[in-house]
Backbone as JSON Lines, residues from 0, in Angstrom:
{"i":0,"aa":"M","n":[-44.28,42.32,-83.43],"ca":[-44.86,41.82,-82.93],"c":[-44.89,41.41,-81.53]}
{"i":1,"aa":"S","n":[-45.85,41.4,-80.45],"ca":[-45.31,40.75,-79.59],"c":[-44.75,39.16,-78.96]}
{"i":2,"aa":"M","n":[-44.49,39.27,-77.59],"ca":[-43.72,37.65,-77.98],"c":[-45.32,37.52,-77.23]}
{"i":3,"aa":"R","n":[-46.69,37.7,-76.83],"ca":[-47.98,36.68,-76.64],"c":[-48.08,36.67,-77.75]}
{"i":4,"aa":"T","n":[-47.78,37.19,-79.17],"ca":[-48.85,37.17,-80.36],"c":[-47.86,35.92,-80.79]}
{"i":5,"aa":"I","n":[-46.78,36.06,-80.6],"ca":[-45.55,35.28,-81.29],"c":[-46.19,33.7,-80.15]}
{"i":6,"aa":"K","n":[-46.0,33.7,-79.13],"ca":[-46.29,32.49,-78.39],"c":[-47.31,31.76,-78.45]}
{"i":7,"aa":"N","n":[-48.39,32.69,-79.41],"ca":[-49.88,31.73,-79.72],"c":[-49.69,31.59,-81.23]}
{"i":8,"aa":"I","n":[-48.86,32.1,-81.68],"ca":[-48.56,31.46,-83.46],"c":[-48.03,30.04,-82.89]}
{"i":9,"aa":"L","n":[-46.82,29.96,-82.54],"ca":[-45.84,28.69,-82.05],"c":[-47.1,27.51,-81.64]}
{"i":10,"aa":"V","n":[-47.72,27.94,-80.55],"ca":[-49.13,27.33,-79.85],"c":[-50.21,26.0,-81.02]}
{"i":11,"aa":"G","n":[-50.31,27.07,-81.82],"ca":[-51.0,27.1,-82.61],"c":[-50.43,25.71,-84.27]}
{"i":12,"aa":"V","n":[-48.78,26.4,-84.33],"ca":[-48.35,25.23,-85.11],"c":[-48.0,24.04,-84.5]}
{"i":13,"aa":"V","n":[-47.88,24.44,-83.35],"ca":[-47.54,22.87,-82.76],"c":[-48.91,22.33,-82.19]}
{"i":14,"aa":"A","n":[-50.13,22.59,-82.72],"ca":[-51.44,21.7,-82.16],"c":[-51.49,21.02,-83.6]}
{"i":15,"aa":"L","n":[-51.29,22.32,-85.03],"ca":[-51.46,21.73,-86.24],"c":[-50.81,20.3,-86.08]}
{"i":16,"aa":"L","n":[-49.32,21.18,-86.0],"ca":[-48.26,19.23,-86.47],"c":[-48.31,18.2,-85.53]}
{"i":17,"aa":"G","n":[-49.16,18.22,-84.36],"ca":[-50.24,17.17,-83.59],"c":[-51.07,16.87,-84.22]}
{"i":18,"aa":"L","n":[-51.55,17.33,-84.69],"ca":[-53.11,17.02,-86.16],"c":[-52.31,15.79,-86.84]}
{"i":19,"aa":"I","n":[-51.31,16.23,-87.82],"ca":[-50.94,15.62,-88.98],"c":[-50.06,14.99,-88.27]}
{"i":20,"aa":"A","n":[-49.67,14.85,-87.22],"ca":[-48.61,13.46,-86.88],"c":[-49.74,12.51,-86.1]}
{"i":21,"aa":"G","n":[-51.0,13.28,-85.75],"ca":[-51.86,11.73,-85.46],"c":[-52.72,11.28,-86.55]}
{"i":22,"aa":"E","n":[-53.01,12.06,-87.29],"ca":[-53.39,11.48,-89.05],"c":[-52.46,10.35,-89.39]}
{"i":23,"aa":"A","n":[-51.38,10.81,-89.12],"ca":[-50.2,9.62,-89.84],"c":[-50.07,8.39,-89.05]}
{"i":24,"aa":"F","n":[-50.07,8.19,-87.96],"ca":[-50.14,7.16,-87.08],"c":[-51.57,6.29,-86.91]}
{"i":25,"aa":"A","n":[-52.74,7.74,-86.83],"ca":[-54.2,6.49,-87.47],"c":[-54.04,5.48,-89.28]}
{"i":26,"aa":"Q","n":[-53.51,6.06,-89.49],"ca":[-53.2,5.13,-90.74],"c":[-52.75,3.81,-90.84]}
{"i":27,"aa":"A","n":[-53.06,2.81,-90.94],"ca":[-52.25,1.41,-91.57],"c":[-52.75,1.18,-93.04]}
{"i":28,"aa":"Q","n":[-51.69,-0.56,-92.95],"ca":[-51.32,-0.66,-94.08],"c":[-52.62,-1.53,-94.55]}
{"i":29,"aa":"T","n":[-53.45,-2.53,-93.97],"ca":[-54.67,-3.57,-93.53],"c":[-56.28,-2.57,-92.96]}
{"i":30,"aa":"A","n":[-57.28,-3.8,-92.64],"ca":[-57.98,-2.82,-92.54],"c":[-59.11,-4.17,-92.7]}
{"i":31,"aa":"N","n":[-60.07,-4.22,-91.81],"ca":[-61.15,-5.63,-91.55],"c":[-62.66,-4.92,-92.43]}
{"i":32,"aa":"V","n":[-63.17,-5.89,-93.88],"ca":[-64.59,-5.28,-94.22],"c":[-65.22,-6.03,-94.02]}
{"i":33,"aa":"T","n":[-66.86,-6.62,-93.02],"ca":[-67.18,-7.81,-93.01],"c":[-68.51,-8.15,-94.08]}
{"i":34,"aa":"V","n":[-68.16,-9.09,-94.59],"ca":[-68.88,-9.17,-95.76],"c":[-69.96,-10.39,-95.36]}
{"i":35,"aa":"S","n":[-70.76,-9.93,-96.2],"ca":[-72.33,-11.35,-95.84],"c":[-72.8,-11.26,-96.81]}
{"i":36,"aa":"A","n":[-74.16,-12.85,-96.74],"ca":[-74.93,-12.65,-97.89],"c":[-75.88,-13.88,-97.61]}
{"i":37,"aa":"V","n":[-77.18,-13.29,-97.5],"ca":[-78.16,-14.4,-97.03],"c":[-79.12,-15.19,-97.93]}
{"i":38,"aa":"V","n":[-78.84,-16.49,-98.04],"ca":[-79.78,-17.42,-98.92],"c":[-81.16,-17.59,-98.41]}
{"i":39,"aa":"P","n":[-82.15,-16.87,-98.92],"ca":[-83.4,-17.56,-98.08],"c":[-84.04,-18.33,-98.97]}
{"i":40,"aa":"K","n":[-85.07,-19.17,-98.3],"ca":[-85.71,-20.76,-98.29],"c":[-86.59,-19.6,-99.76]}
{"i":41,"aa":"A","n":[-86.83,-20.72,-100.18],"ca":[-87.52,-20.74,-101.97],"c":[-87.59,-21.86,-102.42]}
{"i":42,"aa":"C","n":[-88.64,-22.52,-102.86],"ca":[-89.3,-23.4,-103.91],"c":[-89.33,-23.32,-105.12]}
{"i":43,"aa":"R","n":[-89.33,-23.15,-106.45],"ca":[-89.94,-23.51,-107.56],"c":[-90.24,-24.45,-108.38]}
{"i":44,"aa":"F","n":[-91.46,-24.26,-109.38],"ca":[-91.85,-24.95,-110.1],"c":[-90.59,-25.35,-111.11]}
{"i":45,"aa":"Y","n":[-90.49,-26.73,-111.75],"ca":[-89.64,-26.61,-113.0],"c":[-90.31,-27.27,-114.32]}
{"i":46,"aa":"T","n":[-91.62,-27.05,-113.59],"ca":[-92.43,-27.85,-114.54],"c":[-93.96,-26.74,-114.84]}
{"i":47,"aa":"A","n":[-94.19,-26.1,-115.93],"ca":[-94.61,-25.46,-116.09],"c":[-95.86,-25.99,-115.75]}
{"i":48,"aa":"S","n":[-96.03,-26.87,-116.85],"ca":[-97.48,-27.79,-116.95],"c":[-97.67,-28.96,-116.72]}
{"i":49,"aa":"S","n":[-98.85,-29.7,-117.06],"ca":[-99.03,-31.15,-116.89],"c":[-101.05,-31.48,-117.02]}
{"i":50,"aa":"S","n":[-101.0,-32.73,-117.25],"ca":[-102.63,-32.69,-117.13],"c":[-103.17,-34.03,-116.47]}
{"i":51,"aa":"M","n":[-103.89,-34.35,-116.42],"ca":[-104.38,-35.74,-115.49],"c":[-105.85,-35.99,-116.24]}
{"i":52,"aa":"T","n":[-106.11,-37.5,-116.13],"ca":[-107.56,-37.85,-116.39],"c":[-107.78,-38.58,-115.28]}
{"i":53,"aa":"I","n":[-108.96,-38.25,-114.93],"ca":[-109.29,-39.19,-113.98],"c":[-110.5,-39.96,-114.43]}
{"i":54,"aa":"E","n":[-109.81,-41.42,-114.07],"ca":[-110.61,-42.34,-115.06],"c":[-110.9,-44.5,-114.16]}
{"i":55,"aa":"H","n":[-111.39,-44.68,-114.5],"ca":[-111.39,-46.3,-114.04],"c":[-110.36,-46.92,-115.04]}
{"i":56,"aa":"V","n":[-109.31,-47.96,-113.92],"ca":[-108.43,-48.8,-114.52],"c":[-109.31,-49.21,-115.95]}
{"i":57,"aa":"A","n":[-110.48,-50.15,-115.51],"ca":[-111.05,-51.14,-116.0],"c":[-111.51,-50.59,-117.9]}
{"i":58,"aa":"T","n":[-111.75,-48.74,-117.34],"ca":[-111.96,-48.38,-118.89],"c":[-111.1,-46.67,-119.18]}
{"i":59,"aa":"P","n":[-109.49,-47.06,-119.59],"ca":[-109.47,-46.35,-120.1],"c":[-109.57,-44.79,-120.12]}
{"i":60,"aa":"G","n":[-109.39,-43.32,-119.21],"ca":[-108.96,-42.44,-120.72],"c":[-111.58,-42.28,-119.6]}
{"i":61,"aa":"L","n":[-111.48,-43.22,-119.48],"ca":[-113.22,-42.85,-119.13],"c":[-113.88,-43.65,-117.47]}
{"i":62,"aa":"I","n":[-114.46,-42.85,-117.01],"ca":[-115.2,-43.11,-116.08],"c":[-116.49,-44.18,-116.55]}
{"i":63,"aa":"D","n":[-116.55,-44.96,-115.31],"ca":[-117.45,-46.01,-116.14],"c":[-118.93,-45.79,-114.6]}
{"i":64,"aa":"P","n":[-119.74,-44.84,-114.93],"ca":[-121.24,-44.49,-114.43],"c":[-121.22,-45.44,-113.47]}
{"i":65,"aa":"T","n":[-121.69,-46.92,-113.89],"ca":[-122.11,-47.59,-112.78],"c":[-120.91,-48.27,-111.48]}
{"i":66,"aa":"S","n":[-119.55,-47.71,-111.61],"ca":[-118.59,-48.12,-110.81],"c":[-118.79,-47.98,-108.94]}
{"i":67,"aa":"L","n":[-118.51,-48.83,-108.9],"ca":[-119.09,-48.42,-106.64],"c":[-117.72,-47.75,-105.86]}
{"i":68,"aa":"I","n":[-116.13,-47.54,-106.82],"ca":[-115.08,-47.47,-106.37],"c":[-114.57,-45.8,-107.28]}
{"i":69,"aa":"N","n":[-113.56,-45.35,-106.4],"ca":[-113.31,-43.71,-106.82],"c":[-113.01,-44.0,-108.46]}
{"i":70,"aa":"A","n":[-113.1,-43.07,-109.13],"ca":[-111.89,-42.67,-110.45],"c":[-111.59,-42.08,-109.8]}
{"i":71,"aa":"T","n":[-110.24,-42.32,-110.26],"ca":[-108.76,-41.4,-109.83],"c":[-107.82,-40.99,-110.9]}
{"i":72,"aa":"G","n":[-106.78,-40.23,-110.89],"ca":[-105.95,-39.99,-111.77],"c":[-104.55,-39.39,-110.73]}
{"i":73,"aa":"S","n":[-103.21,-39.83,-111.48],"ca":[-102.06,-38.72,-110.78],"c":[-101.34,-38.1,-112.52]}
{"i":74,"aa":"T","n":[-100.83,-37.28,-112.01],"ca":[-99.39,-36.54,-112.77],"c":[-98.58,-35.77,-111.55]}
{"i":75,"aa":"T","n":[-97.65,-35.82,-111.73],"ca":[-96.26,-34.72,-111.12],"c":[-96.03,-33.45,-112.11]}
{"i":76,"aa":"L","n":[-95.5,-32.96,-111.1],"ca":[-94.73,-31.66,-111.09],"c":[-93.1,-31.64,-110.7]}
{"i":77,"aa":"N","n":[-92.31,-31.29,-111.29],"ca":[-90.91,-31.28,-110.8],"c":[-90.69,-29.93,-109.8]}
{"i":78,"aa":"Y","n":[-90.39,-29.38,-108.87],"ca":[-89.79,-28.28,-108.4],"c":[-88.58,-28.88,-107.88]}
{"i":79,"aa":"R","n":[-88.06,-27.26,-107.34],"ca":[-86.22,-27.73,-106.28],"c":[-86.49,-26.37,-105.45]}
{"i":80,"aa":"C","n":[-85.77,-26.96,-103.92],"ca":[-86.01,-26.1,-102.94],"c":[-84.92,-25.83,-102.72]}
{"i":81,"aa":"T","n":[-84.56,-24.19,-102.16],"ca":[-82.61,-24.27,-101.32],"c":[-82.45,-25.63,-100.67]}
{"i":82,"aa":"N","n":[-81.46,-25.61,-100.14],"ca":[-81.31,-27.09,-99.47],"c":[-81.47,-26.59,-98.1]}
{"i":83,"aa":"T","n":[-82.08,-28.52,-98.14],"ca":[-82.63,-28.3,-97.25],"c":[-84.02,-28.39,-96.41]}
{"i":84,"aa":"V","n":[-84.38,-27.21,-97.5],"ca":[-85.8,-26.58,-97.15],"c":[-87.37,-27.01,-97.92]}
{"i":85,"aa":"S","n":[-88.32,-27.87,-97.02],"ca":[-89.03,-28.64,-97.48],"c":[-90.57,-27.18,-98.48]}
{"i":86,"aa":"P","n":[-91.14,-28.27,-98.84],"ca":[-92.22,-27.22,-100.02],"c":[-93.8,-27.39,-98.86]}
{"i":87,"aa":"R","n":[-94.08,-26.23,-99.32],"ca":[-96.21,-27.15,-98.72],"c":[-96.3,-25.86,-100.17]}
{"i":88,"aa":"F","n":[-97.81,-26.68,-100.42],"ca":[-98.1,-26.51,-101.79],"c":[-99.91,-26.15,-101.42]}
{"i":89,"aa":"D","n":[-100.59,-25.27,-102.35],"ca":[-101.67,-24.32,-102.21],"c":[-102.15,-24.96,-103.37]}
{"i":90,"aa":"I","n":[-103.79,-24.57,-103.67],"ca":[-104.43,-25.18,-104.89],"c":[-105.37,-24.65,-104.62]}
{"i":91,"aa":"D","n":[-105.58,-23.98,-105.89],"ca":[-106.6,-22.5,-106.54],"c":[-106.49,-21.87,-105.48]}
{"i":92,"aa":"T","n":[-105.8,-21.18,-105.59],"ca":[-104.98,-20.26,-104.01],"c":[-106.1,-20.34,-102.51]}
{"i":93,"aa":"S","n":[-106.34,-21.05,-102.35],"ca":[-106.81,-20.98,-100.79],"c":[-106.87,-20.66,-99.61]}
{"i":94,"aa":"G","n":[-105.31,-20.33,-99.21],"ca":[-104.59,-19.46,-98.41],"c":[-104.0,-19.78,-98.07]}
{"i":95,"aa":"V","n":[-104.16,-21.29,-97.65],"ca":[-103.64,-22.23,-96.93],"c":[-103.02,-23.2,-97.54]}
{"i":96,"aa":"P","n":[-101.52,-22.46,-97.78],"ca":[-100.63,-24.0,-97.79],"c":[-100.4,-24.96,-96.67]}
{"i":97,"aa":"A","n":[-100.73,-26.19,-97.2],"ca":[-100.17,-27.7,-96.81],"c":[-99.16,-28.39,-97.35]}
{"i":98,"aa":"S","n":[-98.83,-29.3,-96.54],"ca":[-98.12,-30.43,-97.48],"c":[-98.23,-31.81,-96.8]}
{"i":99,"aa":"P","n":[-98.86,-32.82,-97.86],"ca":[-99.74,-32.68,-98.38],"c":[-100.75,-31.95,-97.7]}
{"i":100,"aa":"K","n":[-101.2,-31.49,-99.29],"ca":[-102.16,-30.72,-99.47],"c":[-103.54,-30.75,-100.73]}
{"i":101,"aa":"T","n":[-105.2,-30.9,-100.09],"ca":[-106.16,-31.86,-100.65],"c":[-107.22,-30.06,-100.64]}
{"i":102,"aa":"R","n":[-108.03,-30.28,-101.6],"ca":[-108.65,-29.24,-101.96],"c":[-109.91,-29.71,-103.11]}
{"i":103,"aa":"T","n":[-111.33,-29.58,-102.72],"ca":[-111.92,-30.36,-103.71],"c":[-112.74,-28.79,-105.08]}
{"i":104,"aa":"V","n":[-112.23,-29.44,-106.04],"ca":[-112.57,-28.22,-106.73],"c":[-113.94,-28.92,-108.02]}
{"i":105,"aa":"A","n":[-114.24,-27.83,-108.71],"ca":[-115.35,-27.96,-109.18],"c":[-115.23,-28.2,-110.95]}
{"i":106,"aa":"L","n":[-115.07,-29.51,-111.19],"ca":[-114.81,-29.73,-112.5],"c":[-116.55,-28.83,-113.45]}
{"i":107,"aa":"T","n":[-116.04,-28.74,-114.88],"ca":[-117.4,-28.09,-115.31],"c":[-117.82,-27.78,-116.56]}
{"i":108,"aa":"S","n":[-118.81,-28.73,-116.97],"ca":[-119.08,-28.78,-118.03],"c":[-120.12,-28.16,-118.97]}
{"i":109,"aa":"P","n":[-120.46,-27.76,-120.2],"ca":[-121.29,-27.45,-120.01],"c":[-122.91,-28.21,-119.89]}
{"i":110,"aa":"S","n":[-122.99,-29.67,-119.14],"ca":[-124.04,-30.12,-118.6],"c":[-123.85,-29.46,-117.33]}
{"i":111,"aa":"G","n":[-122.94,-29.45,-116.75],"ca":[-123.42,-28.98,-115.14],"c":[-121.55,-29.23,-114.16]}
{"i":112,"aa":"N","n":[-121.28,-29.73,-113.23],"ca":[-120.42,-29.72,-112.07],"c":[-120.24,-30.33,-111.6]}
{"i":113,"aa":"M","n":[-118.92,-31.39,-111.67],"ca":[-119.04,-32.63,-111.22],"c":[-117.43,-32.6,-109.69]}
{"i":114,"aa":"N","n":[-117.86,-32.82,-108.58],"ca":[-116.57,-32.12,-107.81],"c":[-115.58,-33.29,-108.18]}
{"i":115,"aa":"A","n":[-114.16,-32.96,-107.93],"ca":[-113.09,-33.97,-107.93],"c":[-112.19,-33.57,-106.25]}
{"i":116,"aa":"D","n":[-111.96,-34.02,-105.52],"ca":[-110.64,-34.21,-104.67],"c":[-109.75,-34.13,-105.56]}
{"i":117,"aa":"I","n":[-108.5,-33.1,-104.87],"ca":[-106.87,-33.31,-105.73],"c":[-106.24,-32.6,-104.74]}
{"i":118,"aa":"T","n":[-105.35,-33.66,-104.81],"ca":[-104.47,-33.61,-103.29],"c":[-102.97,-33.67,-104.26]}
{"i":119,"aa":"V","n":[-101.9,-32.61,-103.68],"ca":[-100.34,-32.18,-103.86],"c":[-99.98,-32.86,-102.86]}
{"i":120,"aa":"T","n":[-98.96,-33.92,-102.87],"ca":[-98.03,-34.47,-101.46],"c":[-96.43,-33.9,-102.63]}
{"i":121,"aa":"A","n":[-95.07,-33.99,-101.5],"ca":[-93.95,-33.93,-102.24],"c":[-93.31,-34.88,-102.25]}
{"i":122,"aa":"T","n":[-93.52,-35.49,-102.76],"ca":[-92.82,-37.2,-102.8],"c":[-91.76,-37.07,-102.9]}
{"i":123,"aa":"G","n":[-90.92,-36.03,-103.17],"ca":[-89.29,-35.63,-103.49],"c":[-88.69,-35.21,-102.52]}
{"i":124,"aa":"G","n":[-89.38,-35.16,-101.06],"ca":[-88.65,-34.59,-100.06],"c":[-88.22,-33.21,-99.7]}
{"i":125,"aa":"A","n":[-87.26,-32.67,-99.31],"ca":[-86.74,-31.07,-98.67],"c":[-85.77,-31.16,-99.9]}
{"i":126,"aa":"G","n":[-85.16,-29.8,-100.42],"ca":[-84.69,-29.51,-101.14],"c":[-83.37,-29.9,-101.34]}
{"i":127,"aa":"T","n":[-82.49,-29.84,-102.65],"ca":[-80.96,-30.12,-102.44],"c":[-80.39,-28.93,-103.18]}
{"i":128,"aa":"G","n":[-81.95,-27.67,-103.54],"ca":[-80.51,-26.82,-104.28],"c":[-81.51,-26.6,-105.65]}
{"i":129,"aa":"L","n":[-81.89,-24.99,-105.62],"ca":[-82.27,-24.96,-106.99],"c":[-81.6,-24.54,-108.21]}
{"i":130,"aa":"G","n":[-80.36,-25.56,-108.04],"ca":[-79.44,-25.39,-109.49],"c":[-79.89,-26.93,-110.2]}
{"i":131,"aa":"A","n":[-80.02,-26.72,-111.57],"ca":[-79.97,-28.09,-112.62],"c":[-79.62,-29.26,-111.8]}
{"i":132,"aa":"G","n":[-80.6,-30.89,-112.28],"ca":[-80.4,-31.59,-111.21],"c":[-81.0,-31.79,-109.69]}
{"i":133,"aa":"N","n":[-80.94,-30.96,-109.39],"ca":[-82.31,-31.03,-108.24],"c":[-83.89,-31.37,-108.07]}
{"i":134,"aa":"D","n":[-83.96,-31.66,-109.5],"ca":[-85.66,-31.74,-108.83],"c":[-85.58,-32.45,-108.21]}
{"i":135,"aa":"K","n":[-86.89,-32.55,-107.59],"ca":[-87.86,-33.34,-106.63],"c":[-89.23,-33.19,-107.35]}
{"i":136,"aa":"I","n":[-89.67,-34.08,-107.01],"ca":[-91.17,-34.33,-107.48],"c":[-92.45,-34.51,-106.57]}
{"i":137,"aa":"A","n":[-93.38,-33.87,-107.13],"ca":[-94.77,-33.2,-106.38],"c":[-96.09,-34.27,-107.49]}
{"i":138,"aa":"T","n":[-96.37,-35.56,-106.82],"ca":[-97.45,-35.47,-106.92],"c":[-98.47,-35.24,-107.48]}
{"i":139,"aa":"I","n":[-99.51,-35.23,-107.77],"ca":[-100.97,-34.24,-108.04],"c":[-101.99,-35.33,-108.86]}
{"i":140,"aa":"S","n":[-103.05,-35.66,-107.11],"ca":[-103.89,-37.1,-107.55],"c":[-105.29,-36.38,-107.18]}
{"i":141,"aa":"G","n":[-106.35,-36.81,-108.34],"ca":[-107.47,-37.09,-107.99],"c":[-108.24,-37.52,-108.29]}
{"i":142,"aa":"A","n":[-109.1,-37.75,-107.07],"ca":[-110.01,-38.42,-107.04],"c":[-111.37,-38.31,-107.18]}
{"i":143,"aa":"I","n":[-112.84,-39.04,-107.56],"ca":[-113.8,-38.59,-108.46],"c":[-114.29,-39.69,-107.58]}
{"i":144,"aa":"T","n":[-115.33,-39.07,-106.38],"ca":[-116.53,-40.15,-105.25],"c":[-117.69,-41.21,-106.35]}
{"i":145,"aa":"P","n":[-118.42,-42.22,-106.6],"ca":[-119.37,-42.56,-107.22],"c":[-120.35,-41.82,-106.96]}
{"i":146,"aa":"A","n":[-120.62,-40.88,-105.47],"ca":[-121.73,-39.72,-105.5],"c":[-121.19,-38.73,-106.23]}
{"i":147,"aa":"N","n":[-120.41,-38.15,-107.0],"ca":[-120.38,-37.69,-108.26],"c":[-120.58,-37.69,-108.72]}
{"i":148,"aa":"F","n":[-119.49,-38.82,-109.32],"ca":[-120.32,-38.87,-110.84],"c":[-121.4,-40.3,-111.3]}
{"i":149,"aa":"G","n":[-121.85,-40.15,-110.19],"ca":[-123.19,-41.75,-110.18],"c":[-123.81,-41.16,-111.61]}
{"i":150,"aa":"G","n":[-124.14,-39.32,-110.98],"ca":[-125.4,-38.75,-111.14],"c":[-125.24,-37.93,-112.31]}
{"i":151,"aa":"A","n":[-123.97,-37.91,-113.15],"ca":[-123.68,-36.46,-113.69],"c":[-124.13,-37.12,-115.62]}
{"i":152,"aa":"A","n":[-123.83,-35.87,-116.26],"ca":[-124.67,-36.36,-117.47],"c":[-123.1,-36.36,-118.17]}
{"i":153,"aa":"P","n":[-123.52,-37.37,-119.86],"ca":[-122.42,-37.71,-120.34],"c":[-121.92,-36.62,-120.68]}
{"i":154,"aa":"D","n":[-120.37,-36.14,-120.38],"ca":[-119.96,-35.45,-121.02],"c":[-118.52,-35.15,-120.87]}
{"i":155,"aa":"T","n":[-117.46,-34.3,-121.06],"ca":[-116.94,-33.33,-120.56],"c":[-116.39,-32.79,-119.61]}
{"i":156,"aa":"Y","n":[-115.62,-32.91,-118.52],"ca":[-115.32,-32.38,-117.79],"c":[-114.72,-31.46,-117.16]}
{"i":157,"aa":"S","n":[-113.95,-30.33,-117.47],"ca":[-112.45,-30.16,-116.5],"c":[-112.25,-28.98,-116.06]}
{"i":158,"aa":"K","n":[-111.32,-28.49,-115.83],"ca":[-110.72,-27.23,-114.87],"c":[-109.24,-27.34,-114.81]}
{"i":159,"aa":"I","n":[-108.87,-26.14,-114.96],"ca":[-107.43,-25.74,-114.96],"c":[-107.49,-25.28,-113.48]}
{"i":160,"aa":"V","n":[-106.89,-26.26,-112.78],"ca":[-106.12,-26.05,-111.37],"c":[-104.96,-25.74,-111.01]}
{"i":161,"aa":"T","n":[-104.6,-24.37,-110.58],"ca":[-103.89,-24.14,-110.14],"c":[-103.13,-24.04,-109.21]}
{"i":162,"aa":"I","n":[-101.92,-24.76,-108.72],"ca":[-100.76,-25.39,-107.58],"c":[-100.21,-24.28,-106.91]}
{"i":163,"aa":"G","n":[-99.36,-23.53,-106.04],"ca":[-99.0,-23.63,-105.86],"c":[-97.77,-23.6,-105.14]}
{"i":164,"aa":"I","n":[-96.58,-23.45,-105.24],"ca":[-95.13,-23.83,-104.15],"c":[-95.31,-22.77,-103.14]}
{"i":165,"aa":"E","n":[-94.11,-22.88,-101.96],"ca":[-93.89,-22.14,-101.15],"c":[-92.77,-22.61,-100.27]}
{"i":166,"aa":"A","n":[-91.93,-22.52,-99.69],"ca":[-90.76,-23.11,-98.78],"c":[-91.55,-22.89,-97.47]}
{"i":167,"aa":"I","n":[-91.66,-23.85,-96.67],"ca":[-92.0,-23.86,-95.25],"c":[-91.44,-22.54,-94.72]}
{"i":168,"aa":"P","n":[-91.48,-21.74,-94.28],"ca":[-90.98,-20.71,-93.32],"c":[-90.57,-21.55,-91.95]}
C-alpha cells in the first residue's frame, strides 16, 4: 500500500468518526412538541320537536274568525352553543339566518291556505358550552292576522316548519 492510499484511508476514518461524534452531540434528553386543539363555533338544538297552536286567548285552541286582533301562539326549543357563541336561526331553509328571524309560512288544509308569521328568538342568549346543563331557550312564536283568518274556511290548517340553528360566524 502506498502512503497516499493509507493517508486517504485515515482521512476517511477521521471523517467517519467526526460524523459519529457529531450525531452523539446532537442527541438530547428532552425535546419540545407543539400541541394544539381547535374548538369551533357550534350551536345545536337539544329538543327534537315541539308543537304550537295559534289561537285567541278568549277561545283556547281556536281562532275566532270575527276577532279584530291577531291570533298568536308560542313554543320553545332548547339549544346549546359553545361558550360565548350566539346563535342565529333559519326558518324553512330561507338561506338568510338571523336572530331574531321572522318568515311568513303557508299553513295548508284541504280547504286552502292561510299565512302565519313565524318568529324565532334566542331568549337564552349566548352559549355556555355544549355539555349537559347548558341549555338555553329559543322561543318560536306565531301570529295570524285578521286579514288572513277572517276569510278562511273552517278547517285545521297546519305545516311542519323546520327551524335551523347555527353559530354566528
